[in-house]
C-alpha positions as protocol buffer text, in pm:
chain_id: "A"
residue {
  index: 1
  type: UNK
  ca { x: 11355 y: 6441 z: 7718 }
}
residue {
  index: 2
  type: UNK
  ca { x: 11043 y: 6470 z: 7931 }
}
residue {
  index: 3
  type: UNK
  ca { x: 10735 y: 6649 z: 7811 }
}
residue {
  index: 4
  type: UNK
  ca { x: 10552 y: 6809 z: 8100 }
}
residue {
  index: 5
  type: UNK
  ca { x: 10217 y: 6984 z: 8099 }
}
residue {
  index: 6
  type: UNK
  ca { x: 10087 y: 7263 z: 8309 }
}
residue {
  index: 7
  type: UNK
  ca { x: 9720 y: 7345 z: 8368 }
}
residue {
  index: 8
  type: UNK
  ca { x: 9535 y: 7579 z: 8599 }
}
residue {
  index: 9
  type: UNK
  ca { x: 9196 y: 7580 z: 8762 }
}
residue {
  index: 10
  type: UNK
  ca { x: 8994 y: 7895 z: 8797 }
}
residue {
  index: 11
  type: UNK
  ca { x: 8635 y: 8004 z: 8838 }
}
residue {
  index: 12
  type: UNK
  ca { x: 8453 y: 8219 z: 8584 }
}
residue {
  index: 13
  type: UNK
  ca { x: 8153 y: 8423 z: 8692 }
}
residue {
  index: 14
  type: UNK
  ca { x: 7921 y: 8595 z: 8443 }
}
residue {
  index: 15
  type: UNK
  ca { x: 7913 y: 8912 z: 8652 }
}
residue {
  index: 16
  type: UNK
  ca { x: 7938 y: 9065 z: 8996 }
}
residue {
  index: 17
  type: UNK
  ca { x: 7593 y: 8940 z: 9094 }
}
residue {
  index: 18
  type: UNK
  ca { x: 7728 y: 8583 z: 9106 }
}
residue {
  index: 19
  type: UNK
  ca { x: 8009 y: 8665 z: 9352 }
}
residue {
  index: 20
  type: UNK
  ca { x: 7990 y: 8640 z: 9730 }
}
residue {
  index: 21
  type: UNK
  ca { x: 7949 y: 8976 z: 9904 }
}
residue {
  index: 22
  type: UNK
  ca { x: 8313 y: 9022 z: 10008 }
}
residue {
  index: 23
  type: UNK
  ca { x: 8446 y: 8950 z: 9656 }
}
residue {
  index: 24
  type: UNK
  ca { x: 8182 y: 9173 z: 9501 }
}
residue {
  index: 25
  type: UNK
  ca { x: 8269 y: 9456 z: 9740 }
}
residue {
  index: 26
  type: UNK
  ca { x: 8641 y: 9424 z: 9665 }
}
residue {
  index: 27
  type: UNK
  ca { x: 8574 y: 9439 z: 9289 }
}
residue {
  index: 28
  type: UNK
  ca { x: 8365 y: 9753 z: 9340 }
}
residue {
  index: 29
  type: UNK
  ca { x: 8654 y: 9908 z: 9534 }
}
residue {
  index: 30
  type: UNK
  ca { x: 8889 y: 9826 z: 9243 }
}
residue {
  index: 31
  type: UNK
  ca { x: 8640 y: 10004 z: 9018 }
}
residue {
  index: 32
  type: UNK
  ca { x: 8650 y: 10304 z: 9252 }
}
residue {
  index: 33
  type: UNK
  ca { x: 9030 y: 10311 z: 9223 }
}
residue {
  index: 34
  type: UNK
  ca { x: 8999 y: 10375 z: 8846 }
}
residue {
  index: 35
  type: UNK
  ca { x: 8919 y: 10738 z: 8932 }
}
residue {
  index: 36
  type: UNK
  ca { x: 9275 y: 10806 z: 9050 }
}
residue {
  index: 37
  type: UNK
  ca { x: 9442 y: 10651 z: 8743 }
}
residue {
  index: 38
  type: UNK
  ca { x: 9683 y: 10888 z: 8572 }
}
residue {
  index: 39
  type: UNK
  ca { x: 9680 y: 10755 z: 8216 }
}
residue {
  index: 40
  type: UNK
  ca { x: 9676 y: 11047 z: 7970 }
}
residue {
  index: 41
  type: UNK
  ca { x: 9895 y: 10865 z: 7716 }
}
residue {
  index: 42
  type: UNK
  ca { x: 9728 y: 10524 z: 7689 }
}
residue {
  index: 43
  type: UNK
  ca { x: 9379 y: 10624 z: 7808 }
}
residue {
  index: 44
  type: UNK
  ca { x: 9380 y: 10278 z: 7969 }
}
residue {
  index: 45
  type: UNK
  ca { x: 9278 y: 10301 z: 8334 }
}
residue {
  index: 46
  type: UNK
  ca { x: 9355 y: 10017 z: 8576 }
}
residue {
  index: 47
  type: UNK
  ca { x: 9235 y: 9998 z: 8934 }
}
residue {
  index: 48
  type: UNK
  ca { x: 9309 y: 9746 z: 9204 }
}
residue {
  index: 49
  type: UNK
  ca { x: 9190 y: 9680 z: 9557 }
}
residue {
  index: 50
  type: UNK
  ca { x: 9396 y: 9466 z: 9793 }
}
residue {
  index: 51
  type: UNK
  ca { x: 9229 y: 9312 z: 10098 }
}
residue {
  index: 52
  type: UNK
  ca { x: 9451 y: 9252 z: 10399 }
}
residue {
  index: 53
  type: UNK
  ca { x: 9391 y: 9010 z: 10684 }
}
residue {
  index: 54
  type: UNK
  ca { x: 9205 y: 9213 z: 10943 }
}
residue {
  index: 55
  type: UNK
  ca { x: 8985 y: 9395 z: 10691 }
}
residue {
  index: 56
  type: UNK
  ca { x: 9206 y: 9683 z: 10571 }
}
residue {
  index: 57
  type: UNK
  ca { x: 9178 y: 9753 z: 10195 }
}
residue {
  index: 58
  type: UNK
  ca { x: 9450 y: 9934 z: 10000 }
}
residue {
  index: 59
  type: UNK
  ca { x: 9370 y: 10081 z: 9658 }
}
residue {
  index: 60
  type: UNK
  ca { x: 9603 y: 10137 z: 9367 }
}
residue {
  index: 61
  type: UNK
  ca { x: 9576 y: 10276 z: 9015 }
}
residue {
  index: 62
  type: UNK
  ca { x: 9813 y: 10287 z: 8722 }
}
residue {
  index: 63
  type: UNK
  ca { x: 10037 y: 10595 z: 8707 }
}
residue {
  index: 64
  type: UNK
  ca { x: 10184 y: 10681 z: 8367 }
}
residue {
  index: 65
  type: UNK
  ca { x: 10472 y: 10909 z: 8283 }
}
residue {
  index: 66
  type: UNK
  ca { x: 10566 y: 11071 z: 7954 }
}
residue {
  index: 67
  type: UNK
  ca { x: 10908 y: 10906 z: 7984 }
}
residue {
  index: 68
  type: UNK
  ca { x: 10804 y: 10545 z: 7933 }
}
residue {
  index: 69
  type: UNK
  ca { x: 10860 y: 10310 z: 8120 }
}
residue {
  index: 70
  type: UNK
  ca { x: 10874 y: 10534 z: 8426 }
}
residue {
  index: 71
  type: UNK
  ca { x: 10512 y: 10468 z: 8516 }
}
residue {
  index: 72
  type: UNK
  ca { x: 10381 y: 10192 z: 8738 }
}
residue {
  index: 73
  type: UNK
  ca { x: 10094 y: 9944 z: 8720 }
}
residue {
  index: 74
  type: UNK
  ca { x: 9801 y: 9966 z: 8961 }
}
residue {
  index: 75
  type: UNK
  ca { x: 9887 y: 9636 z: 9128 }
}
residue {
  index: 76
  type: UNK
  ca { x: 10244 y: 9738 z: 9212 }
}
residue {
  index: 77
  type: UNK
  ca { x: 10131 y: 10083 z: 9332 }
}
residue {
  index: 78
  type: UNK
  ca { x: 9907 y: 9908 z: 9588 }
}
residue {
  index: 79
  type: UNK
  ca { x: 10154 y: 9632 z: 9675 }
}
residue {
  index: 80
  type: UNK
  ca { x: 10448 y: 9866 z: 9728 }
}
residue {
  index: 81
  type: UNK
  ca { x: 10224 y: 10090 z: 9941 }
}
residue {
  index: 82
  type: UNK
  ca { x: 10146 y: 9785 z: 10155 }
}
residue {
  index: 83
  type: UNK
  ca { x: 10514 y: 9692 z: 10177 }
}
residue {
  index: 84
  type: UNK
  ca { x: 10607 y: 10043 z: 10290 }
}
residue {
  index: 85
  type: UNK
  ca { x: 10308 y: 10108 z: 10517 }
}
residue {
  index: 86
  type: UNK
  ca { x: 10204 y: 9764 z: 10644 }
}
residue {
  index: 87
  type: UNK
  ca { x: 10523 y: 9553 z: 10614 }
}
residue {
  index: 88
  type: UNK
  ca { x: 10387 y: 9263 z: 10821 }
}
residue {
  index: 89
  type: UNK
  ca { x: 10040 y: 9256 z: 10664 }
}
residue {
  index: 90
  type: UNK
  ca { x: 9900 y: 8940 z: 10507 }
}
residue {
  index: 91
  type: UNK
  ca { x: 9734 y: 8989 z: 10170 }
}
residue {
  index: 92
  type: UNK
  ca { x: 9423 y: 8778 z: 10130 }
}
residue {
  index: 93
  type: UNK
  ca { x: 9270 y: 8895 z: 9801 }
}
residue {
  index: 94
  type: UNK
  ca { x: 9345 y: 9125 z: 9509 }
}
residue {
  index: 95
  type: UNK
  ca { x: 9083 y: 9257 z: 9265 }
}
residue {
  index: 96
  type: UNK
  ca { x: 9188 y: 9416 z: 8935 }
}
residue {
  index: 97
  type: UNK
  ca { x: 8975 y: 9595 z: 8677 }
}
residue {
  index: 98
  type: UNK
  ca { x: 9030 y: 9819 z: 8376 }
}
residue {
  index: 99
  type: UNK
  ca { x: 8849 y: 10079 z: 8164 }
}
residue {
  index: 100
  type: UNK
  ca { x: 8918 y: 10255 z: 7838 }
}
residue {
  index: 101
  type: UNK
  ca { x: 8714 y: 10531 z: 7676 }
}
residue {
  index: 102
  type: UNK
  ca { x: 8880 y: 10438 z: 7345 }
}
residue {
  index: 103
  type: UNK
  ca { x: 8760 y: 10076 z: 7314 }
}
residue {
  index: 104
  type: UNK
  ca { x: 8539 y: 9820 z: 7485 }
}
residue {
  index: 105
  type: UNK
  ca { x: 8700 y: 9577 z: 7726 }
}
residue {
  index: 106
  type: UNK
  ca { x: 8492 y: 9261 z: 7699 }
}
residue {
  index: 107
  type: UNK
  ca { x: 8705 y: 9020 z: 7903 }
}
residue {
  index: 108
  type: UNK
  ca { x: 8887 y: 9059 z: 8234 }
}
residue {
  index: 109
  type: UNK
  ca { x: 9232 y: 9215 z: 8208 }
}
residue {
  index: 110
  type: UNK
  ca { x: 9497 y: 9014 z: 8392 }
}
residue {
  index: 111
  type: UNK
  ca { x: 9812 y: 9139 z: 8560 }
}
residue {
  index: 112
  type: UNK
  ca { x: 10139 y: 9176 z: 8369 }
}
residue {
  index: 113
  type: UNK
  ca { x: 10439 y: 8953 z: 8439 }
}
residue {
  index: 114
  type: UNK
  ca { x: 10616 y: 9216 z: 8652 }
}
residue {
  index: 115
  type: UNK
  ca { x: 10310 y: 9252 z: 8876 }
}
residue {
  index: 116
  type: UNK
  ca { x: 10276 y: 8874 z: 8904 }
}
residue {
  index: 117
  type: UNK
  ca { x: 10642 y: 8851 z: 9008 }
}
residue {
  index: 118
  type: UNK
  ca { x: 10583 y: 9108 z: 9284 }
}
residue {
  index: 119
  type: UNK
  ca { x: 10270 y: 8921 z: 9396 }
}
residue {
  index: 120
  type: UNK
  ca { x: 10475 y: 8601 z: 9401 }
}
residue {
  index: 121
  type: UNK
  ca { x: 10724 y: 8764 z: 9637 }
}
residue {
  index: 122
  type: UNK
  ca { x: 10442 y: 8866 z: 9873 }
}
residue {
  index: 123
  type: UNK
  ca { x: 10308 y: 8509 z: 9872 }
}
residue {
  index: 124
  type: UNK
  ca { x: 10655 y: 8375 z: 9952 }
}
residue {
  index: 125
  type: UNK
  ca { x: 10706 y: 8631 z: 10227 }
}
residue {
  index: 126
  type: UNK
  ca { x: 10371 y: 8564 z: 10395 }
}
residue {
  index: 127
  type: UNK
  ca { x: 10376 y: 8186 z: 10326 }
}
residue {
  index: 128
  type: UNK
  ca { x: 10016 y: 8183 z: 10204 }
}
residue {
  index: 129
  type: UNK
  ca { x: 9845 y: 8207 z: 9868 }
}
residue {
  index: 130
  type: UNK
  ca { x: 9656 y: 8513 z: 9745 }
}
residue {
  index: 131
  type: UNK
  ca { x: 9315 y: 8498 z: 9579 }
}
residue {
  index: 132
  type: UNK
  ca { x: 9301 y: 8694 z: 9252 }
}
residue {
  index: 133
  type: UNK
  ca { x: 8986 y: 8847 z: 9105 }
}
residue {
  index: 134
  type: UNK
  ca { x: 9007 y: 8984 z: 8751 }
}
residue {
  index: 135
  type: UNK
  ca { x: 8691 y: 9188 z: 8697 }
}
residue {
  index: 136
  type: UNK
  ca { x: 8558 y: 9309 z: 8363 }
}
residue {
  index: 137
  type: UNK
  ca { x: 8327 y: 9606 z: 8413 }
}
residue {
  index: 138
  type: UNK
  ca { x: 7975 y: 9494 z: 8321 }
}
residue {
  index: 139
  type: UNK
  ca { x: 8117 y: 9153 z: 8231 }
}
residue {
  index: 140
  type: UNK
  ca { x: 8277 y: 8835 z: 8359 }
}
residue {
  index: 141
  type: UNK
  ca { x: 8501 y: 8787 z: 8661 }
}
residue {
  index: 142
  type: UNK
  ca { x: 8783 y: 8534 z: 8682 }
}
residue {
  index: 143
  type: UNK
  ca { x: 8881 y: 8402 z: 9024 }
}
residue {
  index: 144
  type: UNK
  ca { x: 9184 y: 8191 z: 9105 }
}
residue {
  index: 145
  type: UNK
  ca { x: 9400 y: 8113 z: 9402 }
}
residue {
  index: 146
  type: UNK
  ca { x: 9777 y: 8137 z: 9401 }
}
residue {
  index: 147
  type: UNK
  ca { x: 10011 y: 8337 z: 9182 }
}
residue {
  index: 148
  type: UNK
  ca { x: 10185 y: 8018 z: 9065 }
}
residue {
  index: 149
  type: UNK
  ca { x: 9872 y: 7948 z: 8862 }
}
residue {
  index: 150
  type: UNK
  ca { x: 9968 y: 8238 z: 8635 }
}
residue {
  index: 151
  type: UNK
  ca { x: 10344 y: 8247 z: 8691 }
}
residue {
  index: 152
  type: UNK
  ca { x: 10453 y: 7888 z: 8749 }
}
residue {
  index: 153
  type: UNK
  ca { x: 10823 y: 7961 z: 8695 }
}
residue {
  index: 154
  type: UNK
  ca { x: 10847 y: 8271 z: 8913 }
}
residue {
  index: 155
  type: UNK
  ca { x: 11196 y: 8382 z: 9005 }
}
residue {
  index: 156
  type: UNK
  ca { x: 11246 y: 8266 z: 9366 }
}
residue {
  index: 157
  type: UNK
  ca { x: 11499 y: 8342 z: 9637 }
}
residue {
  index: 158
  type: UNK
  ca { x: 11626 y: 7985 z: 9632 }
}
residue {
  index: 159
  type: UNK
  ca { x: 11794 y: 8075 z: 9304 }
}
residue {
  index: 160
  type: UNK
  ca { x: 11991 y: 8347 z: 9481 }
}
residue {
  index: 161
  type: UNK
  ca { x: 12084 y: 8139 z: 9783 }
}
residue {
  index: 162
  type: UNK
  ca { x: 12272 y: 7857 z: 9610 }
}
residue {
  index: 163
  type: UNK
  ca { x: 12619 y: 7820 z: 9750 }
}
residue {
  index: 164
  type: UNK
  ca { x: 12924 y: 7816 z: 9526 }
}
residue {
  index: 165
  type: UNK
  ca { x: 13105 y: 7484 z: 9537 }
}
């Protein structure tokens, strides 16, 4: 048996004022996306802003449905919009934020496993890593590069391509 360890590196900022201008602007756009969240059941709004190479920004917000789990997370709303509208685009950065009127969110909210898997597919497709910014309104921001930092054992196409012997 081998015991292996996994660790990640990330940056933690105390607030938006510590970010460079482009990261700060992307976080503010994610905050703007909260307005279009349809979340009457959880009252948990999530907004994301995805920056594409060339400057285009695509927003997404979570969309709930009374028939759980028919809704969709903010990240996948934006990513699937990019896949359908800009199929050859290269994603450079993704900012994610959240808000609830029911409780205080004191730390950045990270993406769920399904969203990370979709992000992983985009990284594989474009052959370059994506920078992630997890932004807590009026609080800290986490910044890391590469989806494998959060999903090291992502399902990959190589697993589908193995030939039968």
